[in-house]
N, C-alpha and C positions, 0 to 999 in steps of 0.2 A: 504493500500500500504506500509506503514511504517513497519507494522508487517511482511509483506512478505519479505521485504528487510532484516530485522533483522534475520529472519529464514534462508535466503540464506547465510548471512554472517557467521552464526554459523555452517554451514554445507557445506564444499567445494564441496562435491558430488552433492548437490542440485544446486550449482552455475554452475557446468559443465553441468548438465542436462538441466538447464534453458538456457544456452548458445546454446545447441544443438537444442533447440526449436525455436530459432530465425532464420529469413530468411537468415542472413549472413552465417549460418552454411551450406547452400547449396553449398558452394564452397568446402566443405570437401568431398573428394572421398568416395564412398560407403564403401570400405574396411576399411578405417580408422574410419569412422563414426560408423560402426557396431562393430568394435573391441572396440571402446571407450564405446559405450552404453552397450555392453555386460559386460565389466569389471565393470562398475558402477552398473548395475542391479544385476549381479550374484556374484560379489565380487571375481572374478577370471579371469585369462587370457583366451581368446578365442583360442582354438586349432583348426585351420582349416586344418592343414596338416594331422592330425590323429584324427578327431572328434569322440567321443564315445557317449556322452550324446545326448538326444533328442534335448535339447535346442541348443547345439553346431551345430548339424546337420541341424537345421532349418536355422541357419545363413549361413551355407555353401550353402543351397538351394537358399537362397535369392541372393547370389552372382553368383552362377554358373549354376543354372538350370532355364534358362530364355526362356521358349518357348512362342512364340507369342500368342498361344491360351489361355494362362493363363489370359491374359487381359480380354477376353470375359467372362471367367469363374468367375471372381471376380466382374464384372460389374453387378449390381443387375437388370438392365434392359436387357442387351444383353444376360445374362446367360439364360434367358427364352427361347431363340431360341435353345440353347444347350440342355436344359432340354426337350423341346418339341421333338427334334430330337432323343435324347438318350433314354428317358423312356416314353415320352408322355405328352401332355399338360394337361391331367387330374390331374397331380400332382402339378400344379401351382396354387398358390393363385390367384383368379381373379384380373386382373389389371383394375383399374378405370381410369387411365390417366398417361401420362408422359409429363413433362414440362421442358422447358429451363430456366424459371424464375418464380418467385412468381406471377407476374402479369398475367401469362398465366393460372393460376388455376381458374376455374370457380366454386367457392364454392357453388353457388346456385344449380349447377347441381349435386353436390356430395350428397350422402346420409347423414343421421345424424351422422353416425359413419363411420370412415375410418382411414387409416394409411398412413402417409407421411414419406418418407425416401429418402436420397440422394443415387444415384446409385454407387458412387465412393469413399465412406468412410466406416468406420466400427464403429458401436455403436451409430450412430445418428438416432433418430426416433421420430416422433410426433404421438401419439395415440389419436385420437379424439373419445371420447365416447358420446359427446353431442355438436353438432355444435353451439348451441346457446351460449356456454360458451367460444368460441374462442376469444382471444385478437389478432385481426388481425395485429395490429401494432407490437406487440412482435413476432408473428409468422413470419412476413415478415423479421424482423431482424435476426431471427434464420435461416430461409431458405437461406437468402443472405449470412450468415456466412458459411453455409454448402457449397453453390455453390462456394465460394471463397477459400475453403479449398483444399489443395493438399496433400492428405493423404500419398502419396509416401514418402514425405520428413520427415514424423514423425519417421518412423522406417526403411526407405529404402526398403519397400516391393515392389519390382520391378513391379509386375503385375498392380499395381494401377497407374503407372506413366503416361500412355497415354490414360486414360479413359476420355471421354467427359462428364463433369459434368451435371447431370440432376436430376430432382426430380420425383420420381414415387409415385403413389397413389394406394394402394391396399385395397381390401375389409377387413373390420374389422372382425377378427376371434377370437373365444374363444373355449377352449376345454371343457371337461366335468365338470370342476370346475366352469365354468360360468364367470370367472374373469380374466383368464390368458391363455397363451399358454406355455406348457412345451416344451423345446427344447430337442431333442434327437440327440446328436452330435457324429458321428462315426469317429474314427481315423482309416484311411485306408492307407494301404501300398502296392503299386503296385496291387491294385484291391482286397486286402484282408483286410476286417475290422477286427480289433484286440480288440478294446475296445470302450467304449462310456462314455459320461457323460450326465446327465440330469440336465438342469438348471431350477430351480423353484424360485418362488417369485421374479421375475425380477422387478427391480425398487422399491422394498419394502425393502427386506432384502435378496438379491440374495444368493442362495445356489447352490453348485455344488456337485453332487454325481456321482462317477465313478463306472462302472459296466463292467464285462466281457461279452462275447457273450452268456452266459447262464443266464444272468441277475442276477449274484451274485454280491453283493456290494463289491467294492474293498477298502482296508484299507489305503487310502491316500487322501490328499487334495492338492489343488492348487489354491492359491489366495483367494478363498472363502471357508468358512466352509461347512461341510456336513449339509444336511437338518435334521430337527427334525421329519419330517413326513415320514411315510412309502411310498415308491414309488413302485407302482405295475408295473409289466411287461405289456406294452401296447399291445392292440389287434393286432396291425400291426407290431410287433417287427420283425418277420421273414421276412416280406416284406421289411422293412427298411434295413435289412442286405443285402438282395438280390439287392436292388436298389443302396445301397452304393457301393457294389462290382462292379456293372456295371458302375457307374459314375466315379469311381476312377481307372479303368483299365488303365494300362500304365503310371500311375503317381507315382513317388517315394513316395510321401505322400500328402494327402489332407484330410481335415476334411469335412465330408458330413453331413449337418444338415437337420433334418426333424421335422415336427410336426405330431402328431397323434391326429386328431380332430374327436372325436366321431367315432372312428374306420376307418376313412379315412386318408390316408397319403398325406401330402403336403410337397413339397420341401421348405427348408429354404434358405440355401446359401452354397457356397463352400469356405473353408478357408484353405489357404496354409500354414500359419504360426500362429499356435495356440498361443495366447498371444504374438505374434511376437517373440517367443523364448526367452522371458525375464522374465519368472515366475518360481520360484522354486517349486519343489515338496516336500511335507512333508509326509513321510520321503523321503530323497533325492535319495534313491536307485531306485525309480521309474523313475527318469530322465534317468537312464541307461537302465531300462527295456524297455521303449519306444524307446530309442536310438538303442537298439539291433534289434528292429523291423524295423527300418528305414535303408534300404540299399541304399546308395548313388549311383547315376549313375557312371558307369565306363568311363574312357577315357577323364576325364576333368582335 
């Protein structure tokens, strides 16, 4: 704790970021909060009157593109209804259960391997590969922490504000590697996929590799380094493009995530604000490339 305080005192930027993470910061209006966080994360003023970069436009969408249906689309449980209706339930990873509390989970009834995640946050997941090794006391603390988390307040991503917190349990899945799932994440703009990245080695040494729609590797990075292993074009690549286009129709921008598991496509999630719009591109020019693809709604 002392080391943490010393680190904060040496860096005023960290002090402000820490202050924004406190509950008291909820009194700050969304506009001021987002402007402040953008300045700290990106090192420059946020231009909302004439946004040009991708990251700037994501902040604009947070504030001014607030359609009620977005809440269902980011809810990891409720989105299953949207996917079933839009492209078919065969693209959903099998659901083993949904719970309002840890005590509702009947672990005896679950298989030896499964995945738990909250429906209302981003990045939280518990992957069980061997049920006999679960520390139930620690897991209960983790799940209670998830259920008490209100993700909207972290970066003011509006769709998360009114989600009813729950825990979902899904079937444990692995791809051809036998140890992980590669994410294929498509950046879509008004129903038109433009680019994607593939996430590999998640939870070990996460790597992101960006590609165009011909599956040519693109020469930039964002947050994570590029991988060191060759990534082959997945068998279901064309199908993922088709499905991404369908799911993103009529939406200024959304990232559509899929898994290709042994030649079969499964839906991952929908993400409206990639890295919440606070992550630099290397080189920076790609922030503008993606920004040019994103046409903001008129009349706002």
